[in-house]
FIMI-487561 format. One record per residue (C-alpha): residue in three letters; x, y, z; residue number from 1. Coordinates in steps of 0.001 Angstrom, whole numbers, plus 500000, padded with zeros to 6 digits. Example, Ala and Ser with C-alpha at 12.3 -4.5 7.8 and 13.67 -1.06 7.14 Angstrom:
// FIMI-487561
residu; px; py; pz; num
Ala; 512300; 495500; 507800; 1
Ser; 513670; 498940; 507140; 2
//
This chain:
// FIMI-487561
residu; px; py; pz; num
Met; 441847; 528132; 489035; 1
Thr; 438946; 526356; 490864; 2
Glu; 439644; 523261; 489117; 3
Met; 443212; 523372; 490262; 4
Asn; 442265; 523875; 493945; 5
Ala; 439873; 520885; 493537; 6
Val; 442685; 518626; 492246; 7
Val; 445164; 519609; 494936; 8
Pro; 443028; 518178; 497814; 9
Ser; 442213; 515170; 495812; 10
Val; 445911; 514331; 495259; 11
Ala; 446601; 515048; 498939; 12
Thr; 443820; 512937; 499914; 13
Lys; 445130; 509901; 497820; 14
Val; 448702; 510271; 499176; 15
Ser; 447394; 510284; 502854; 16
His; 445316; 507201; 502017; 17
Ile; 448510; 505462; 500490; 18
Gln; 450623; 506304; 503348; 19
Ser; 448106; 505071; 505992; 20
His; 447908; 501685; 503967; 21
Lys; 449200; 498731; 506017; 22
Gly; 451603; 497638; 503257; 23
Phe; 453341; 501175; 503182; 24
Arg; 453670; 500951; 506906; 25
Arg; 455185; 497474; 506782; 26
Arg; 457619; 498446; 504040; 27
Lys; 458666; 501528; 505979; 28
Ala; 459109; 499521; 509239; 29
Val; 461219; 496990; 507204; 30
Asn; 463262; 499688; 505705; 31
Trp; 464086; 501001; 509076; 32
Val; 465084; 497551; 510428; 33
Met; 467194; 496932; 507412; 34
Leu; 469062; 500427; 507922; 35
Ala; 469622; 499710; 511569; 36
Leu; 470953; 496298; 510638; 37
Thr; 473379; 497488; 507977; 38
Gly; 474539; 500261; 510505; 39
Leu; 475256; 497722; 513332; 40
Ile; 477146; 495429; 510922; 41
Thr; 479252; 498364; 509724; 42
Leu; 479875; 499338; 513302; 43
Leu; 481005; 495733; 514075; 44
Ala; 483520; 495895; 510953; 45
Val; 484754; 499108; 512276; 46
Val; 485394; 498261; 515928; 47
Pro; 488067; 495740; 515502; 48
Leu; 490133; 498370; 513515; 49
Phe; 489844; 500963; 516221; 50
Trp; 490439; 498506; 518889; 51
Ile; 493706; 497330; 517249; 52
Ile; 494840; 500737; 516634; 53
Gly; 493978; 501995; 520035; 54
Tyr; 495425; 499103; 521972; 55
Val; 498708; 499289; 519969; 56
Val; 498998; 502928; 520504; 57
Ala; 498291; 502564; 524120; 58
Lys; 500737; 499769; 524624; 59
Gly; 503437; 500759; 522328; 60
Gly; 503288; 504572; 522748; 61
Gln; 504716; 504455; 526325; 62
Tyr; 507955; 502927; 525022; 63
Ile; 508624; 505611; 522245; 64
Asn; 511568; 507831; 522893; 65
Leu; 514277; 509627; 521040; 66
Asp; 516802; 506819; 521650; 67
Phe; 514375; 504369; 519948; 68
Phe; 514673; 506201; 516636; 69
Thr; 518390; 507079; 516784; 70
Gln; 520148; 504137; 518139; 71
Leu; 521206; 500645; 517255; 72
Pro; 519697; 497640; 519244; 73
Arg; 521603; 496507; 522251; 74
Pro; 522304; 492830; 523173; 75
Ser; 519272; 491073; 524519; 76
Gly; 519185; 491525; 528242; 77
Ile; 520752; 494988; 528271; 78
Pro; 518080; 497822; 528489; 79
Gly; 517981; 500650; 526174; 80
Gly; 518852; 500940; 522421; 81
Gly; 516661; 501513; 519448; 82
Val; 515699; 500208; 516044; 83
Leu; 517553; 502547; 513692; 84
His; 518761; 499610; 511714; 85
Ala; 515068; 498543; 511055; 86
Ile; 513901; 502112; 510162; 87
Glu; 516815; 502460; 507708; 88
Gly; 516286; 499031; 506276; 89
Thr; 512539; 499691; 505743; 90
Leu; 513092; 502905; 503968; 91
Leu; 515751; 501202; 501777; 92
Leu; 513676; 498278; 501000; 93
Thr; 510667; 500091; 499931; 94
Phe; 512764; 502623; 498065; 95
Phe; 514493; 499947; 495858; 96
Ala; 511344; 497907; 495618; 97
Ala; 509561; 500965; 494232; 98
Leu; 512421; 501463; 491684; 99
Ile; 511818; 498051; 490550; 100
Ala; 508029; 497870; 490595; 101
Ile; 506878; 501201; 489361; 102
Pro; 508554; 501051; 485633; 103
Ile; 507453; 497574; 485132; 104
Gly; 503945; 498067; 486457; 105
Leu; 503277; 501215; 484509; 106
Phe; 504651; 499604; 481245; 107
Ala; 502573; 496535; 481730; 108
Ala; 499375; 498321; 482642; 109
Phe; 499563; 500548; 479570; 110
Tyr; 500039; 497383; 477370; 111
Ala; 496994; 495697; 479089; 112
Ala; 494942; 498837; 478709; 113
Tyr; 495781; 499454; 475090; 114
His; 495834; 495770; 473961; 115
Pro; 493211; 494009; 476102; 116
Asn; 492221; 491398; 473599; 117
Thr; 495560; 490146; 472596; 118
Leu; 497032; 486869; 473885; 119
Leu; 499873; 488771; 475828; 120
Gly; 497236; 491238; 477423; 121
Thr; 494944; 488267; 478412; 122
Leu; 497873; 486388; 480156; 123
Leu; 499011; 489572; 481763; 124
Arg; 495715; 490194; 483607; 125
Phe; 495507; 486527; 484326; 126
Gly; 499106; 486390; 485615; 127
Thr; 498446; 489662; 487770; 128
Asp; 495331; 488154; 489311; 129
Val; 497035; 484938; 490367; 130
Leu; 500048; 486709; 491673; 131
Ser; 497875; 488946; 493753; 132
Gly; 496423; 485795; 495407; 133
Ile; 499875; 483997; 496020; 134
Pro; 500676; 484018; 499636; 135
Ser; 503665; 486256; 500444; 136
Ile; 505673; 483425; 501887; 137
Val; 505732; 481715; 498565; 138
Val; 507062; 484809; 497010; 139
Gly; 509956; 484862; 499410; 140
Ile; 510823; 481201; 498654; 141
Phe; 510805; 481890; 495010; 142
Val; 513140; 484993; 495343; 143
Tyr; 515299; 482898; 497692; 144
Ala; 515648; 480250; 494984; 145
Leu; 516060; 482914; 492258; 146
Val; 518372; 485374; 493888; 147
Val; 519604; 484170; 497425; 148
Lys; 520754; 480621; 496628; 149
Pro; 522689; 481625; 493373; 150
Ser; 524372; 484442; 494997; 151
Gly; 525159; 482715; 498252; 152
His; 524012; 485411; 500823; 153
Tyr; 520978; 487315; 501843; 154
Ser; 520651; 490831; 500719; 155
Leu; 518932; 494055; 500640; 156
Leu; 518512; 493537; 496755; 157
Ser; 516673; 490203; 497062; 158
Gly; 514425; 491811; 499676; 159
Ser; 513646; 494627; 497410; 160
Ile; 512896; 492200; 494515; 161
Ala; 510292; 490054; 496913; 162
Met; 508626; 493450; 498061; 163
Ala; 508491; 494642; 494291; 164
Met; 506722; 491303; 493328; 165
Ile; 504153; 492000; 496160; 166
Met; 503504; 495463; 494931; 167
Leu; 503259; 494744; 491104; 168
Pro; 499485; 493432; 491123; 169
Thr; 498189; 496468; 492920; 170
Ile; 500063; 498772; 490636; 171
Ile; 499375; 497126; 487374; 172
Arg; 495518; 496490; 487938; 173
Thr; 494963; 500097; 489397; 174
Thr; 496912; 501828; 486695; 175
Glu; 495030; 499831; 483994; 176
Glu; 491704; 500744; 485327; 177
Met; 492701; 504468; 485712; 178
Ile; 493778; 504500; 482096; 179
Lys; 490645; 503039; 481003; 180
Leu; 488686; 505877; 482703; 181
Val; 490605; 508465; 480762; 182
Pro; 488293; 509790; 477891; 183
Val; 489141; 508164; 474610; 184
Asn; 488721; 511652; 472893; 185
Leu; 492002; 512826; 474578; 186
Arg; 493926; 509972; 473186; 187
Glu; 492361; 510248; 469642; 188
Gly; 493081; 513893; 469476; 189
Ala; 496696; 513573; 470226; 190
Leu; 496943; 510654; 467680; 191
Ala; 495047; 512959; 465178; 192
Leu; 497660; 515730; 465592; 193
Gly; 500462; 513326; 464912; 194
Ala; 501663; 512571; 468135; 195
Pro; 503114; 509077; 468409; 196
Glu; 501618; 506268; 470429; 197
Trp; 504312; 506403; 473309; 198
Lys; 504153; 510156; 473449; 199
Thr; 500417; 510194; 473870; 200
Ala; 500657; 507675; 476612; 201
Leu; 503259; 509621; 478642; 202
Gln; 502052; 513304; 477998; 203
Val; 498307; 512927; 477737; 204
Thr; 496962; 509655; 479184; 205
Leu; 499417; 509359; 482198; 206
Pro; 498871; 512978; 483547; 207
Ala; 495102; 512408; 483241; 208
Ala; 495149; 509254; 485308; 209
Leu; 497930; 510378; 487648; 210
Ser; 495927; 510630; 490874; 211
Gly; 494493; 507200; 490544; 212
Ile; 497919; 505744; 489622; 213
Leu; 499640; 507337; 492604; 214
Thr; 496862; 506128; 494846; 215
Gly; 497445; 502622; 493680; 216
Phe; 501129; 502947; 494145; 217
Leu; 500780; 504230; 497727; 218
Leu; 498388; 501413; 498607; 219
Ser; 500727; 498780; 497295; 220
Leu; 503591; 500320; 499155; 221
Ala; 501545; 500102; 502375; 222
Arg; 500755; 496420; 501755; 223
Ala; 504361; 495556; 501009; 224
Thr; 505802; 497549; 503844; 225
Gly; 504001; 495328; 506320; 226
Glu; 505113; 491998; 504956; 227
Thr; 507331; 489881; 507093; 228
Ala; 507523; 486408; 505632; 229
Pro; 509145; 487350; 502329; 230
Leu; 512126; 489100; 504145; 231
Leu; 512796; 485971; 506275; 232
Phe; 513929; 484217; 503059; 233
Thr; 515504; 487176; 501386; 234
Ala; 516735; 490068; 503599; 235
Leu; 517135; 487901; 506933; 236
Gly; 517785; 490731; 509241; 237
Asn; 520864; 492546; 510473; 238
Asp; 521159; 494245; 513876; 239
Arg; 524408; 495828; 512987; 240
Phe; 523367; 497591; 509745; 241
Asn; 524186; 501238; 509880; 242
Leu; 523750; 503161; 506682; 243
Ser; 525641; 506299; 507891; 244
Arg; 528627; 504340; 508603; 245
Met; 528495; 502447; 505402; 246
Ile; 528327; 505494; 503434; 247
Ser; 531143; 507430; 505523; 248
Ser; 533444; 504354; 505283; 249
Gly; 533003; 504172; 501329; 250
Val; 533393; 507972; 500954; 251
Ser; 536729; 507683; 503167; 252
Ala; 538024; 504733; 501040; 253
Gly; 537508; 506783; 497760; 254
Gln; 534710; 504454; 496450; 255
Ser; 532342; 505858; 493964; 256
Ile; 528580; 506480; 494508; 257
Phe; 527715; 503272; 492516; 258
Ala; 530211; 501011; 494390; 259
Ile; 528682; 502401; 497686; 260
Ile; 525095; 501549; 496557; 261
Gly; 526293; 498132; 495185; 262
Asn; 527993; 497391; 498681; 263
Ile; 524643; 498344; 500405; 264
Leu; 522498; 496289; 498187; 265
Glu; 524645; 493366; 499040; 266
Gln; 524032; 493584; 502715; 267
Pro; 521482; 491771; 504683; 268
Val; 519086; 494320; 506292; 269
Asp; 516478; 494423; 508880; 270
Ser; 512798; 495764; 508575; 271
Leu; 510155; 496808; 511033; 272
Pro; 508058; 493913; 510536; 273
Leu; 510944; 491601; 510820; 274
Thr; 512211; 493324; 513827; 275
Leu; 508637; 493129; 515343; 276
Tyr; 508601; 489373; 514611; 277
Lys; 512017; 488779; 516163; 278
Tyr; 511489; 490972; 519331; 279
Ser; 508172; 489396; 520108; 280
Gln; 509891; 485780; 520363; 281
Asp; 512490; 487161; 522702; 282
Pro; 511943; 486190; 526358; 283
Asn; 513530; 489404; 527510; 284
Ile; 510865; 491941; 528873; 285
Asp; 512796; 494872; 527182; 286
Arg; 512620; 493356; 523770; 287
Ile; 509014; 492551; 524057; 288
Asn; 508282; 496139; 525123; 289
Gln; 510273; 497386; 522106; 290
Ser; 508264; 495117; 519913; 291
Trp; 505130; 496995; 521128; 292
Ala; 506922; 500137; 520137; 293
Val; 507767; 498838; 516689; 294
Ala; 504117; 497776; 516206; 295
Phe; 503236; 501357; 517081; 296
Val; 505640; 502839; 514554; 297
Leu; 504492; 500339; 511885; 298
Val; 500758; 501014; 512296; 299
Ile; 501376; 504734; 512108; 300
Leu; 503473; 504283; 509165; 301
Val; 500856; 502411; 507152; 302
Leu; 498036; 504592; 508550; 303
Thr; 500046; 507659; 507188; 304
Ile; 500383; 506207; 503722; 305
Asn; 496839; 505461; 503508; 306
Ile; 495676; 508865; 504769; 307
Val; 498176; 510615; 502276; 308
Ala; 496612; 508493; 499450; 309
Arg; 493010; 509535; 500346; 310
Val; 494030; 513326; 500921; 311
Trp; 496024; 513398; 497590; 312
Val; 493134; 511984; 495602; 313
Glu; 490571; 514346; 497245; 314
Ala; 492810; 517452; 496665; 315
Arg; 493441; 516623; 492975; 316
Ala; 489823; 515943; 492475; 317
Ala; 488710; 519194; 493969; 318
Arg; 491417; 521062; 491714; 319
Leu; 489956; 519195; 488729; 320
Arg; 486398; 520336; 489679; 321
Gln; 487493; 523830; 489800; 322
//
């Protein structure tokens, strides 16, 4: 016991001597300086985000009212009206784009994850990386040449295809990485029990990676929702688009649900980013004010999608930990 008491002061003396050394003090000072520098740089990176959001909210929030969400636009120079056509167009574009992108993205990601070293798997990852770096306006021109020009008119369908192409890289790469994180034992156990490969992928691997896959889907949706350039070459814009009127006229004419959907897909439509671009170019002050309101709605929509993705992942991770 006496020896232990003698050792403790000795160790404490050595620690005190080390801490008083000039090199230790210098390293500690450098550490504090680097921490302060990284904190300052982080603040500088975050300030523009909150600055933009705050400015858009303050500028556009004052022009938000009920008519803005429920009425069609009025001719330039006449005050009032709303952007119901753009809201409906944005929802339809994202819905049909998701219908196109999700199945293709999931199947491609499963192939890339299960067959990474094959020629097709390598080409798939390379093509996905290249597609993610292509400017969105190039995607719009491609879809214009592929769909719009042969059909002879702009349409909701062509706009949805362009948005789906923008969504695909994020969906494929995120899904592939989430599948790789699933323990191999789960897949091998299902295969050992006699389950076929496709059933193992859908009933074992997919549920285990679902939270990450949905996060990637929501992030791709947020990115595609804010695109303007591809829609200039595909959906074009339509101030007179009215979804409820088209559905009611189709029902009164005795058309089937598939005929109504086909008619809707053939119509040019507007979107919130496209309306923002057009209204900001208008010399009329009412249109410029409405463009700020459109920017407000668009920012809130994108923020909501990102927040929902984060909350979903955290809630699912908490359930899995329990």
